[in-house]
Structure formats: structure tokens, C-alpha cells
BAFI-3210 file (N, C-alpha, C; in Angstrom, 3 decimals, decimal comma, padded with zeros to 6 digits):
// residues 126
n [1|2|3|4|5|6|7|8|9|10|11|12|13|14|15|16|17|18|19|20|21|22|23|24|25|26|27|28|29|30|31|32|33|34|35|36|37|38|39|40|41|42|43|44|45|46|47|48|49|50|51|52|53|54|55|56|57|58|59|60|61|62|63|64|65|66|67|68|69|70|71|72|73|74|75|76|77|78|79|80|81|82|83|84|85|86|87|88|89|90|91|92|93|94|95|96|97|98|99|100|101|102|103|104|105|106|107|108|109|110|111|112|113|114|115|116|117|118|119|120|121|122|123|124|125|126]
n.u [072,264|074,327|074,144|076,047|077,273|079,145|080,731|082,042|083,871|085,841|087,207|090,555|093,323|096,785|098,469|096,433|093,618|091,114|088,090|086,800|083,474|081,713|078,638|076,666|073,889|070,983|071,850|072,110|074,292|077,116|079,488|080,055|081,258|084,296|086,020|086,827|088,748|089,038|090,513|090,028|091,706|091,912|092,821|094,013|094,189|091,753|092,647|093,858|093,508|093,021|092,363|090,217|089,711|086,993|086,431|087,869|090,504|092,716|094,659|095,177|097,230|097,862|101,314|101,885|100,296|100,795|101,073|099,986|097,208|094,368|092,491|089,351|086,512|083,114|081,361|079,000|077,616|077,421|079,361|082,233|085,433|087,974|090,537|092,375|095,236|097,719|097,452|098,296|098,518|098,667|096,847|094,275|091,494|088,528|086,925|086,111|084,012|084,232|082,760|082,911|081,991|083,906|087,015|089,432|092,784|095,893|096,704|093,857|092,699|090,656|088,637|087,992|086,099|082,560|080,446|079,884|080,129|079,043|081,022|083,042|084,254|087,551|089,679|092,814|094,494|097,434]
n.v [-001,815|000,683|003,765|006,675|009,397|012,237|014,438|017,254|018,586|021,499|025,018|025,358|026,524|025,899|023,372|022,863|020,924|018,440|016,369|014,080|012,609|009,797|008,774|005,872|004,390|002,296|-000,212|-003,124|-004,249|-002,482|-003,476|-005,376|-004,339|-003,116|-000,116|003,275|006,208|008,654|011,408|014,277|016,692|020,058|019,968|017,549|013,822|011,466|010,616|007,933|007,771|006,666|003,396|000,886|-002,322|-004,540|-005,291|-003,285|-004,014|-003,708|-001,370|001,046|003,369|006,108|007,349|010,043|010,880|009,465|009,067|011,519|011,414|009,569|006,582|005,355|003,363|003,041|000,501|000,145|002,543|002,828|004,338|006,069|007,419|009,901|011,259|014,020|015,540|017,929|019,422|020,281|022,577|021,297|019,292|020,046|019,611|017,717|015,394|012,018|009,418|005,795|002,671|-001,110|-004,643|-006,274|-008,010|-006,202|-005,943|-004,475|-001,308|000,055|000,555|002,982|001,685|-000,453|000,053|000,386|001,980|005,274|008,375|011,746|013,628|015,969|019,092|020,022|022,608|023,865|026,602|028,368]
n.w [066,406|067,558|069,040|069,270|071,306|071,692|074,150|075,817|074,548|074,004|074,280|075,014|076,956|075,879|077,853|079,379|080,528|079,516|079,650|077,693|076,907|075,807|075,222|074,845|073,349|072,488|072,758|074,894|076,227|076,501|076,810|075,063|073,072|071,614|071,883|070,653|070,118|067,684|065,856|063,933|062,147|060,725|057,390|057,512|057,630|058,977|062,265|064,418|068,010|070,500|071,953|073,485|074,901|075,156|078,020|079,187|079,844|078,255|076,417|073,804|072,264|070,187|069,403|069,922|071,881|074,086|077,606|077,959|077,489|078,618|078,164|079,156|080,309|081,348|081,847|083,077|082,926|080,351|078,992|077,436|077,908|077,567|078,917|078,928|079,214|079,629|077,147|073,726|071,043|068,712|069,218|068,571|067,048|065,592|067,569|067,507|068,659|068,558|067,791|067,940|067,475|066,898|067,594|069,573|068,737|069,144|067,554|065,862|062,558|061,311|059,689|061,033|062,959|063,100|064,027|064,746|066,231|066,148|066,939|068,676|069,327|069,969|070,845|071,240|072,370|071,884]
ca.u [073,016|074,715|074,241|077,244|077,245|080,295|080,502|083,163|084,717|085,928|088,376|091,315|094,704|097,869|098,896|095,223|092,911|089,758|087,561|085,597|082,514|080,942|077,427|076,322|072,517|070,531|072,522|071,857|075,569|078,171|080,631|080,369|081,870|085,520|085,607|088,150|088,704|089,863|090,446|090,157|092,124|091,833|093,813|094,778|093,274|091,221|093,798|093,613|093,887|093,199|091,145|090,211|089,108|085,422|086,344|088,663|091,899|093,560|094,643|096,320|097,468|099,080|102,382|101,819|099,391|101,116|101,601|099,115|095,699|093,991|091,001|088,653|085,194|082,229|080,092|077,600|076,932|077,443|080,058|083,561|086,023|089,078|090,977|093,322|096,143|098,985|097,046|099,079|097,866|098,398|095,660|093,184|090,691|087,008|087,191|085,003|084,053|083,799|082,434|082,752|081,914|085,052|087,953|090,582|094,137|096,619|096,030|093,059|092,341|089,130|087,752|087,978|084,888|081,382|079,660|080,561|079,398|079,138|082,326|082,973|085,381|088,494|090,315|093,813|095,105|098,841]
ca.v [-000,516|001,548|005,272|007,347|010,992|012,697|015,621|017,657|019,348|022,922|025,759|025,454|026,919|024,884|022,869|022,595|019,537|018,144|015,189|013,884|011,571|009,251|008,029|004,825|004,013|001,512|-001,432|-003,521|-004,218|-001,759|-004,319|-006,366|-003,637|-002,507|001,343|004,083|007,784|009,274|012,765|014,923|018,102|020,621|019,531|016,159|012,784|011,109|009,914|007,092|008,460|005,492|002,247|000,161|-003,587|-004,679|-005,347|-002,195|-004,334|-003,518|000,099|001,407|004,982|006,737|007,832|011,405|011,115|008,494|009,794|012,648|011,023|008,328|006,383|004,522|003,108|002,670|-000,256|000,148|003,748|002,798|005,628|005,833|008,518|010,263|012,329|014,702|016,381|018,735|019,605|021,081|023,253|020,193|018,275|020,691|018,407|017,173|014,176|010,985|008,060|004,784|001,321|-002,293|-005,821|-007,151|-008,085|-005,291|-006,142|-003,494|-000,119|-000,326|001,516|003,718|000,792|-001,530|000,450|000,545|002,899|006,506|009,446|012,982|014,295|017,011|020,070|020,562|023,678|024,359|027,928|028,756]
ca.w [066,029|068,737|068,939|070,182|071,352|072,165|074,728|076,774|073,914|074,485|073,924|076,325|076,669|075,952|079,110|080,177|080,456|079,118|079,685|076,688|077,187|074,797|075,868|074,184|073,575|071,686|073,076|076,026|076,895|075,689|077,255|073,922|072,029|071,808|071,672|070,352|069,900|066,606|065,553|062,406|062,288|059,273|056,316|057,714|057,603|060,354|063,007|065,535|069,090|071,480|071,896|074,712|074,646|075,714|079,305|079,848|080,246|077,109|075,829|072,755|071,950|069,122|070,054|070,245|073,196|075,157|078,730|078,127|077,329|079,099|077,566|080,082|080,111|082,472|081,082|083,962|082,425|078,930|078,727|077,172|078,381|077,242|079,756|078,035|080,083|078,897|075,780|072,963|069,885|067,687|069,630|068,057|066,165|065,989|068,353|067,392|069,340|067,581|068,512|066,994|068,237|066,652|068,993|069,437|068,940|068,591|067,174|064,952|061,573|061,262|059,125|062,167|063,546|062,064|064,626|065,064|066,738|065,336|067,030|069,755|069,010|070,991|070,245|072,088|072,113|072,252]
c.u [073,154|074,733|075,295|077,072|078,227|079,902|081,830|084,136|084,863|087,139|089,151|092,768|095,781|098,184|097,527|094,600|091,448|089,545|086,570|084,840|081,969|079,823|077,016|074,903|072,208|071,226|072,254|073,259|076,647|079,400|080,885|080,971|083,197|085,176|086,971|087,732|089,587|089,664|090,608|090,499|092,197|092,852|094,437|093,726|092,863|092,370|093,323|094,215|094,092|092,027|091,241|089,324|087,698|085,500|087,266|090,059|092,947|093,530|095,504|096,022|098,234|100,126|102,539|100,978|099,720|101,543|100,770|097,526|095,595|092,527|090,643|087,221|084,498|081,113|078,877|076,867|076,902|078,268|081,559|084,016|087,406|089,560|092,193|094,032|097,298|098,789|097,942|098,148|097,612|097,261|094,355|092,475|089,451|087,408|086,044|085,191|083,453|083,533|082,463|082,557|082,907|086,084|089,114|091,821|095,081|095,906|095,196|093,052|091,089|088,287|087,349|086,618|083,755|080,318|080,451|079,625|079,536|080,467|081,993|084,421|086,202|089,492|091,479|094,638|096,593|099,015]
c.v [000,348|002,990|005,746|008,865|011,212|014,066|016,032|018,466|020,782|023,755|025,845|025,798|025,891|024,347|022,483|021,027|019,451|016,685|014,957|012,677|011,077|008,359|007,186|004,559|002,912|000,006|-001,885|-003,484|-003,816|-002,701|-005,313|-005,630|-003,000|-001,149|002,176|005,504|007,969|010,840|013,439|016,609|018,737|020,435|018,244|015,188|012,265|010,227|009,051|007,810|007,283|004,570|001,531|-001,099|-003,509|-004,594|-004,060|-002,682|-004,133|-002,116|000,163|002,797|005,262|007,492|009,175|011,812|010,339|009,523|011,137|012,411|009,598|007,891|005,320|004,413|002,700|001,877|-000,088|001,477|003,795|004,017|005,228|007,335|008,721|011,454|012,675|015,506|016,953|018,829|020,694|021,713|022,186|019,262|018,765|019,922|018,393|015,657|013,252|009,817|007,076|003,496|000,058|-003,571|-006,616|-007,059|-007,201|-005,994|-005,165|-002,394|-000,250|000,916|001,836|002,588|-000,369|-001,216|000,572|001,439|004,054|007,403|010,655|013,921|015,636|017,873|020,196|021,500|024,038|025,606|027,868|029,986]
c.w [067,228|068,385|069,815|070,025|072,293|072,947|075,446|075,880|074,183|073,932|075,107|075,910|076,800|077,548|079,826|079,905|080,133|079,370|078,746|077,255|075,870|075,258|074,650|074,383|072,434|071,728|074,516|076,948|076,156|075,973|076,136|072,860|072,369|071,203|071,530|070,107|068,646|066,604|064,092|062,496|060,617|058,422|056,499|057,724|058,902|060,924|064,114|066,771|070,196|071,538|073,212|074,509|075,480|077,193|080,083|080,268|079,466|076,645|074,752|072,690|070,929|069,976|070,493|071,426|074,267|076,420|078,944|078,280|078,006|078,692|078,614|079,697|081,445|081,815|081,901|083,372|080,903|078,325|078,598|077,521|077,675|078,029|078,895|078,839|079,077|077,354|074,947|071,675|068,782|067,957|069,132|066,958|066,511|066,536|068,033|068,207|068,427|068,353|067,618|068,059|067,912|067,868|068,664|069,828|068,345|068,080|065,968|063,823|061,887|060,682|060,051|062,893|062,733|062,805|065,090|065,587|065,773|065,564|068,083|069,428|070,094|070,263|071,581|071,528|072,602|073,305]
res [q|v|q|l|v|e|s|g|g|a|l|v|q|a|g|g|s|l|r|l|s|c|a|a|s|g|v|t|f|i|s|t|y|a|m|g|w|f|r|l|a|p|g|k|e|r|e|f|v|a|a|i|t|r|g|g|e|g|f|y|y|t|d|s|v|k|g|r|f|t|i|s|r|d|n|a|k|n|t|l|y|l|q|m|n|s|l|k|p|e|d|t|a|l|y|y|c|a|a|t|r|s|t|l|v|g|r|p|p|a|s|f|f|n|n|w|g|q|g|t|q|v|t|v|s|s]
***
């Protein structure tokens, strides 16, 4: 079972940038896991944000973040990243990191992942 710990969330003004990190432990090779980011905003359902294949060669994004967010991973450091630029107030949410040993093909539902972190809060002020 892999343990995931997110960090990097903060309060930022609209138009600003943040980089979220997700450190994985309890696994020898994080490269055997597809990984992703989801977010949960008040009054809304958990939403897929971005996902990346095991080797980092494939990426998927929800439409609202395309061109603004970039998912990446450093398997040598067992770390997943989410670079968020041009942040908007509607990006305000609790951001979760997720991992699975299943093969990622396309935008996954939350049920695709079976390992989750506790989340890191991102708040974007207008």
C-alpha cells in the first residue's frame, strides 16, 4: 500500500501560480503506479484535474485547467507534481493526490484510484 502526502497548497491571488507536490512512500518503485490529482470544492463533487501514466509519457487534463496546469512526476524522487498557473477563484478547492497500479487510458474516474492522500488546500482570492 502506497502512502501519499500532498504539500504546496496556499492562499494566492488570482493570476498567481502554485506548485503542488505529492510524496509517495511505502513503495519501492512509484513508477509502477499511474497517478493523478483531484479536487473537492465546497458544495461540489470531487472533480478530476489531471493524471499521468506510469512512465510520465501520457497526460490527461480536465478541460477547465488545460493550458494552465501541468502534471509531472519524478520517479527517482517518488514525487508527483502539479504546476498551476493563471489561477482563478474557481480553482479554490482541496487538492488530492491519487495512485493506482492499473493502466491509465484516458481521463479516469475517482474510482480508478485506490490510494489517496489527505489533501492540500488551495485558495485563490479575486
